[in-house]
C-alpha positions, 0 to 999 in steps of 0.5 A: 069667668075665664070665657073669652070676650069677643069684640061686638063688631069684628072687623073683617082681616085686611084682603091680602093680594097675591102678588107673583113672584119672578119666575125661575131662573132658567137651567143652563143646559150646558152643565151635566145633570149630576145624579148620586148614586145610592152606594155613593151615599153609602160610601162617604158615610160609612168612610166619615164613621172610620174617620171618626172612629180612628180619630177618637182612637188616637186622641184616646191612645194620646191622652193615655201616653200622657198621662203614663208619661205623667205618672213615670215622670213622677214615680222617676222624680221620687226614685232621683229623691231617695 
């Protein structure tokens, strides 16, 4: 019941002929070779983490100042009405 049903005479898969691709472009020798050291990668990653943390701190501070301003405005408005 749950067994797959295969055809009686399966056809062979079509033969695929491999066509060679274009050869890789030749590198120009006039450009200097660029090598990236591990120290440079660590420095870039550390700088990114530090800048992200500073951006998050600035965002949290801005939200805190905005909330404090809204609360103070509400308190001063209630005080002026009395």
